[in-house]
C-alpha positions as CSV (number, residue, x, y, z in Angstrom):
1,M,-39.9,39.6,-31.8
2,P,-36.6,41.4,-32.5
3,Q,-35.3,41.4,-36.0
4,A,-31.8,41.2,-37.6
5,L,-30.6,41.9,-41.1
6,T,-28.4,39.3,-42.7
7,I,-27.3,38.2,-46.1
8,K,-28.9,35.2,-47.8
9,K,-26.6,32.6,-49.3
10,V,-27.1,31.9,-53.0
11,D,-24.8,30.2,-55.6
12,G,-22.2,32.3,-57.3
13,K,-18.5,33.0,-57.6
14,P,-16.8,35.7,-55.7
15,G,-17.1,39.0,-57.6
16,Q,-20.0,37.7,-59.6
17,V,-22.5,36.8,-56.8
18,Y,-24.5,39.5,-55.0
19,Y,-26.1,38.1,-51.9
20,P,-29.6,39.4,-51.2
21,L,-30.6,40.9,-48.0
22,Q,-33.1,39.2,-45.6
23,I,-34.8,39.8,-42.3
24,T,-34.7,37.1,-39.7
25,Q,-36.5,36.9,-36.4
26,V,-34.1,36.5,-33.4
27,P,-34.5,36.2,-29.7
28,K,-33.8,39.2,-27.5
29,P,-30.3,38.7,-26.2
30,T,-29.6,38.3,-22.5
31,P,-26.5,40.2,-21.3
32,G,-23.8,38.2,-19.5
33,P,-22.3,39.5,-16.2
34,K,-20.0,42.0,-17.9
35,D,-22.2,42.7,-20.9
36,V,-24.6,45.5,-21.8
37,L,-27.8,45.1,-23.8
38,V,-28.0,47.9,-26.4
39,R,-31.3,48.9,-28.1
40,L,-29.9,50.1,-31.5
41,H,-31.3,53.3,-32.9
42,A,-29.3,53.6,-36.1
43,A,-26.6,51.7,-38.1
44,A,-24.5,52.7,-41.1
45,L,-23.1,51.0,-44.2
46,N,-19.4,50.7,-45.2
47,H,-17.7,49.6,-48.4
48,R,-16.9,46.4,-46.5
49,D,-20.6,45.5,-46.5
50,F,-20.8,46.0,-50.3
51,F,-17.7,43.7,-50.7
52,I,-19.3,41.1,-48.3
53,R,-22.4,41.0,-50.6
54,Q,-20.1,40.1,-53.5
55,H,-18.1,37.6,-51.4
56,L,-15.0,39.7,-51.9
57,Y,-14.3,39.9,-48.1
58,P,-12.8,37.0,-46.0
59,G,-14.4,35.2,-43.1
60,I,-18.0,36.2,-43.7
61,S,-21.1,34.7,-42.0
62,F,-24.6,34.3,-43.3
63,E,-26.0,33.9,-39.8
64,H,-24.6,36.9,-38.0
65,P,-26.2,40.3,-38.4
66,M,-24.7,42.8,-40.9
67,L,-23.0,46.2,-40.4
68,A,-20.3,47.4,-38.1
69,D,-21.4,50.9,-37.3
70,G,-24.1,51.4,-34.6
71,Y,-25.5,53.8,-32.0
72,G,-28.1,53.0,-29.3
73,T,-29.2,53.1,-25.7
74,V,-28.0,50.7,-23.0
75,V,-31.3,49.2,-21.7
76,D,-30.0,46.4,-19.6
77,A,-26.8,45.1,-18.2
78,G,-25.2,42.2,-16.3
79,S,-24.3,42.2,-12.7
80,D,-20.9,43.8,-13.1
81,A,-20.8,47.4,-11.6
82,E,-19.2,48.9,-14.7
83,A,-21.8,47.4,-16.9
84,Q,-24.6,48.5,-14.6
85,S,-23.3,52.1,-14.7
86,L,-24.0,52.3,-18.4
87,V,-27.7,51.6,-18.2
88,G,-29.6,54.5,-19.8
89,K,-26.5,55.8,-21.6
90,K,-26.4,56.6,-25.3
91,V,-23.4,54.7,-26.8
92,V,-21.5,53.9,-29.9
93,L,-20.1,50.4,-30.4
94,T,-16.5,49.5,-31.1
95,P,-16.6,48.3,-34.7
96,C,-14.0,45.6,-34.3
97,R,-12.7,43.0,-31.9
98,G,-9.2,41.6,-31.0
99,W,-7.1,44.7,-31.0
100,A,-6.4,46.4,-27.7
101,A,-3.8,49.0,-27.9
102,S,-0.7,48.1,-29.9
103,P,0.2,50.9,-32.4
104,D,1.7,48.3,-34.7
105,G,-1.4,46.2,-35.4
106,P,-3.6,43.6,-33.7
107,E,-1.9,41.8,-30.9
108,D,-3.0,38.5,-32.5
109,A,-4.0,38.9,-36.1
110,K,-5.9,35.6,-36.2
111,Q,-8.3,36.9,-33.5
112,F,-8.9,40.3,-35.1
113,S,-12.2,40.9,-36.8
114,V,-14.5,43.7,-37.8
115,I,-18.0,43.1,-36.5
116,G,-21.0,42.5,-38.9
117,S,-21.5,39.4,-41.0
118,A,-18.2,38.1,-39.5
119,A,-17.4,34.5,-38.7
120,L,-15.2,35.4,-35.7
121,T,-17.8,37.4,-33.8
122,P,-21.6,37.3,-33.7
123,A,-21.8,41.0,-33.1
124,G,-23.4,43.2,-35.8
125,T,-25.4,46.5,-35.7
126,A,-28.2,45.7,-38.2
127,Q,-30.5,44.4,-35.6
128,D,-32.9,45.7,-32.9
129,Y,-30.8,44.6,-29.9
130,V,-27.2,43.5,-29.4
131,A,-25.4,42.3,-26.2
132,V,-21.7,43.3,-26.1
133,P,-19.1,43.5,-23.4
134,A,-19.3,46.8,-21.5
135,D,-15.8,47.7,-22.5
136,E,-16.7,47.6,-26.2
137,V,-18.9,50.7,-26.1
138,E,-18.1,54.4,-25.6
139,I,-20.5,57.1,-24.4
140,A,-21.7,58.8,-27.6
141,P,-20.7,62.5,-27.9
142,E,-23.7,64.4,-26.7
143,H,-23.8,66.9,-29.6
144,L,-24.4,64.1,-32.2
145,S,-27.8,63.0,-33.6
146,A,-28.6,59.3,-33.8
147,H,-27.6,59.2,-37.5
148,E,-24.4,61.2,-37.0
149,A,-23.3,58.9,-34.1
150,A,-24.0,55.8,-36.2
151,A,-22.0,57.3,-39.0
152,L,-18.9,57.6,-36.9
153,P,-17.3,54.4,-35.6
154,L,-15.6,52.5,-38.4
155,V,-14.6,55.4,-40.7
156,G,-13.8,57.5,-37.7
157,L,-11.4,54.9,-36.3
158,T,-9.9,54.2,-39.8
159,G,-9.4,57.9,-40.5
160,W,-8.0,58.6,-37.0
161,R,-5.4,55.9,-37.3
162,A,-4.4,56.9,-40.9
163,L,-4.0,60.5,-40.0
164,V,-2.8,60.6,-36.4
165,T,-1.0,57.3,-35.7
166,K,0.4,56.9,-39.2
167,G,0.4,60.3,-40.9
168,L,1.4,62.4,-37.9
169,H,3.4,59.7,-36.0
170,G,1.0,60.3,-33.1
171,N,2.0,63.9,-32.7
172,T,-1.1,66.1,-32.8
173,A,0.5,68.9,-30.8
174,D,2.6,70.1,-33.8
175,A,-0.1,69.4,-36.5
176,A,-1.2,73.0,-37.0
177,G,0.1,74.4,-40.3
178,R,0.9,71.1,-41.9
179,N,-0.3,70.4,-45.4
180,I,-2.3,67.2,-45.8
181,L,-3.6,65.7,-49.0
182,V,-6.8,63.6,-48.6
183,T,-7.7,61.6,-51.8
184,G,-11.2,60.6,-52.8
185,I,-13.2,63.1,-50.8
186,G,-16.8,62.0,-50.4
187,G,-16.1,58.7,-48.8
188,G,-16.6,58.4,-45.0
189,V,-12.9,57.9,-44.1
190,A,-11.7,60.8,-46.3
191,L,-14.4,63.1,-44.8
192,N,-13.4,62.2,-41.3
193,V,-9.7,62.8,-42.0
194,L,-10.7,66.2,-43.5
195,Q,-12.6,67.1,-40.3
196,F,-10.0,65.8,-37.9
197,A,-7.1,67.5,-39.7
198,T,-8.9,70.9,-40.0
199,A,-9.8,70.7,-36.3
200,M,-6.0,70.3,-35.6
201,G,-5.2,73.4,-37.7
202,C,-3.9,71.6,-40.8
203,N,-4.2,72.9,-44.3
204,V,-6.2,70.1,-46.0
205,F,-6.3,69.6,-49.8
206,V,-8.6,67.0,-51.4
207,T,-9.1,65.2,-54.7
208,S,-12.3,64.0,-56.3
209,G,-13.7,63.3,-59.8
210,D,-16.8,65.3,-59.0
211,P,-16.6,69.1,-58.9
212,A,-19.7,69.2,-56.6
213,K,-17.8,67.1,-54.0
214,L,-14.8,69.4,-54.2
215,E,-17.0,72.4,-53.5
216,K,-18.7,70.6,-50.5
217,A,-15.3,69.8,-49.1
218,R,-14.3,73.4,-49.3
219,R,-17.4,74.3,-47.3
220,L,-16.2,71.8,-44.7
221,G,-12.9,73.5,-44.4
222,A,-10.7,72.2,-47.2
223,A,-8.0,74.7,-48.2
224,G,-8.2,73.5,-51.8
225,G,-9.0,70.7,-54.1
226,V,-8.3,69.2,-57.6
227,S,-10.0,66.7,-59.9
228,Y,-8.1,63.5,-60.3
229,R,-9.6,63.2,-63.7
230,D,-7.2,66.0,-64.9
231,K,-3.9,64.6,-66.0
232,D,-2.1,67.6,-64.5
233,W,-3.8,67.6,-61.1
234,D,-0.5,67.4,-59.3
235,K,0.6,70.6,-61.0
236,Q,-2.7,72.2,-60.1
237,L,-2.3,71.1,-56.5
238,A,1.3,72.5,-56.4
239,A,-0.1,76.0,-57.3
240,Q,-2.6,75.9,-54.4
241,L,0.0,75.1,-51.7
242,P,0.9,78.0,-49.4
243,K,4.0,79.9,-50.6
244,S,5.3,79.8,-47.0
245,R,5.1,75.9,-47.0
246,P,5.0,74.8,-50.7
247,Y,5.0,71.1,-50.0
248,L,2.9,68.2,-48.6
249,D,3.7,66.8,-45.2
250,A,1.4,63.8,-45.6
251,V,-1.0,62.1,-47.9
252,V,-3.9,60.0,-46.6
253,D,-5.0,57.8,-49.5
254,G,-7.6,55.2,-50.1
255,A,-7.1,54.6,-53.8
256,G,-3.5,53.4,-54.5
257,G,-2.8,53.5,-58.2
258,D,-0.3,56.2,-59.2
259,I,-0.5,58.2,-56.0
260,V,3.3,58.0,-55.4
261,A,4.1,59.2,-58.9
262,K,1.6,62.0,-58.7
263,T,2.7,63.3,-55.3
264,V,6.4,62.5,-54.9
265,R,7.5,65.9,-56.3
266,L,5.2,67.7,-53.8
267,L,6.2,65.7,-50.7
268,R,8.8,67.1,-48.4
269,P,11.7,64.9,-47.4
270,G,10.6,62.4,-44.8
271,A,6.9,62.9,-45.6
272,V,4.3,60.1,-45.1
273,I,1.9,58.4,-47.5
274,A,-0.6,56.6,-45.4
275,V,-2.7,54.1,-47.4
276,Y,-5.9,52.7,-46.0
277,G,-7.3,51.2,-49.2
278,M,-6.5,50.5,-52.8
279,T,-9.7,50.9,-54.8
280,V,-7.8,51.4,-58.1
281,G,-6.2,48.0,-57.9
282,P,-4.3,45.7,-55.5
283,K,-0.8,46.9,-56.6
284,M,0.9,50.3,-56.7
285,D,4.3,51.5,-58.0
286,W,7.1,52.6,-55.7
287,L,9.6,55.0,-57.2
288,M,13.3,55.5,-56.5
289,Q,12.6,59.2,-56.3
290,A,10.5,58.5,-53.2
291,V,13.3,56.4,-51.8
292,M,15.8,59.3,-52.3
293,K,13.4,61.7,-50.5
294,N,13.0,59.3,-47.6
295,V,9.3,59.2,-48.1
296,D,7.6,56.8,-45.7
297,L,4.8,54.6,-47.2
298,R,2.7,53.3,-44.4
299,G,-0.2,50.8,-44.7
300,T,-3.0,51.2,-42.2
301,T,-6.4,49.6,-41.6
302,M,-9.0,50.1,-38.9
303,G,-7.5,50.7,-35.5
304,S,-7.2,49.6,-31.9
305,R,-9.7,49.9,-29.0
306,A,-7.4,52.6,-27.5
307,E,-7.4,54.6,-30.8
308,F,-11.2,54.3,-30.9
309,R,-11.4,55.8,-27.4
310,D,-9.1,58.7,-28.4
311,M,-11.0,59.3,-31.6
312,V,-14.4,59.5,-29.9
313,E,-13.0,61.9,-27.2
314,F,-11.6,64.1,-30.0
315,V,-15.0,64.2,-31.7
316,R,-16.6,65.2,-28.4
317,R,-14.0,67.9,-27.6
318,Y,-14.1,69.6,-31.0
319,R,-17.8,68.9,-31.6
320,I,-17.2,67.3,-35.0
321,R,-20.3,66.1,-36.9
322,P,-19.8,63.2,-39.2
323,V,-21.3,63.9,-42.7
324,V,-24.5,61.8,-43.5
325,S,-25.3,61.4,-47.1
326,R,-28.7,59.7,-46.9
327,V,-30.9,57.9,-44.4
328,V,-33.6,55.3,-44.9
329,R,-36.1,54.3,-42.2
330,G,-36.7,50.7,-41.1
331,L,-34.5,47.6,-40.7
332,D,-37.0,45.6,-42.7
333,N,-37.2,48.2,-45.5
334,L,-35.1,46.0,-47.8
335,G,-35.8,47.9,-51.0
336,A,-34.6,51.2,-49.5
337,I,-31.5,49.6,-47.9
338,D,-30.7,48.1,-51.3
339,G,-30.9,51.6,-52.6
340,L,-28.2,52.7,-50.2
341,F,-26.0,50.0,-51.6
342,E,-26.7,51.2,-55.1
343,D,-25.6,54.7,-54.1
344,M,-22.4,53.1,-52.9
345,R,-22.0,51.2,-56.2
346,A,-22.4,54.3,-58.2
347,G,-20.3,56.5,-55.9
348,K,-23.1,58.9,-55.4
349,Q,-22.7,59.4,-51.7
350,F,-21.0,62.3,-49.9
351,G,-20.8,61.0,-46.4
352,K,-22.3,58.0,-44.8
353,L,-25.4,55.9,-45.7
354,V,-27.5,55.3,-42.6
355,V,-30.4,53.0,-41.6
356,D,-32.7,54.4,-39.0
357,I,-33.8,51.5,-36.8
358,S,-35.5,53.2,-33.9
359,S,-34.2,56.8,-33.5
360,D,-37.2,57.8,-31.4
361,G,-37.0,61.4,-32.6
362,E,-33.2,61.7,-32.3
363,G,-32.7,62.1,-36.0
364,S,-34.6,63.2,-39.1
365,P,-34.9,60.1,-41.2
366,K,-36.0,60.5,-44.8
367,L,-36.5,58.1,-47.7
């Protein structure tokens, strides 16, 4: 019988509780007329899943399968012609619901949800099979392995919107030569932004507290990098900027904290700080100096179905390979999956943490 990975409800306060993982037996879904049935091969973790286990994320479900990132094969479909045309295709799943195309945000914020352990949608990728609407999948880029494809959806979408829609105002044609700072390299979103921006011809600079991660980022195409543990990292970064363009055009940040104070002297007038997360704390300072330079602070989270489609096509065109940090085999391998969460807790990962469900030789899983 098919299996699904869920969280088990136990007593505890948000931030203090840590919900254990559990495997449940579930019936094989039957696709509706416009649905496809996907046999999942691999799924990937996000920080959202770690927050869910601590009850630090809103609208969670203990019944619906975990995880938002997934890759698999369409093995059945409803009667609709579009759905039928996908049978046999390798696909990646849209990691959210309720946001069609608006560049401003979900058309109805109350109906928007990321999939996986979500109260608003039963969809989740930590299971053997999932039935989803045919228009909520994209044909997976053919050059990707099962693990790479599973690593793409959520962080790829978040990074694409942060860089392209917010940081570049949707203008990729003139991106070449621009200087982009990406903070916290090693996380999935930051790595995707690095890969997207270098493919566009940008000069990408990164920050990390780990020298090894800075070196890995350089090997992926970063023009330079600094340790945020150094008090003068902003001055170090200034020395690395090209003499022909000695300023930053955009910052893509997932930390918050003092990012405005640290970068405001480096930003050109009218530059953008796109913030997709605030891991340092829920507040950040805004300086008059940034106001006087007309710096644009832009919040961003996830992205629309249209942006997801554009992102996947970009990955296909430029043959970008998402970075996978570690893979464990087996949906019911709870100890190993818990180990992935511990990697996340300790910040060990450089890239995505993946669960191999049934790759059938498409990846190279390792414990």
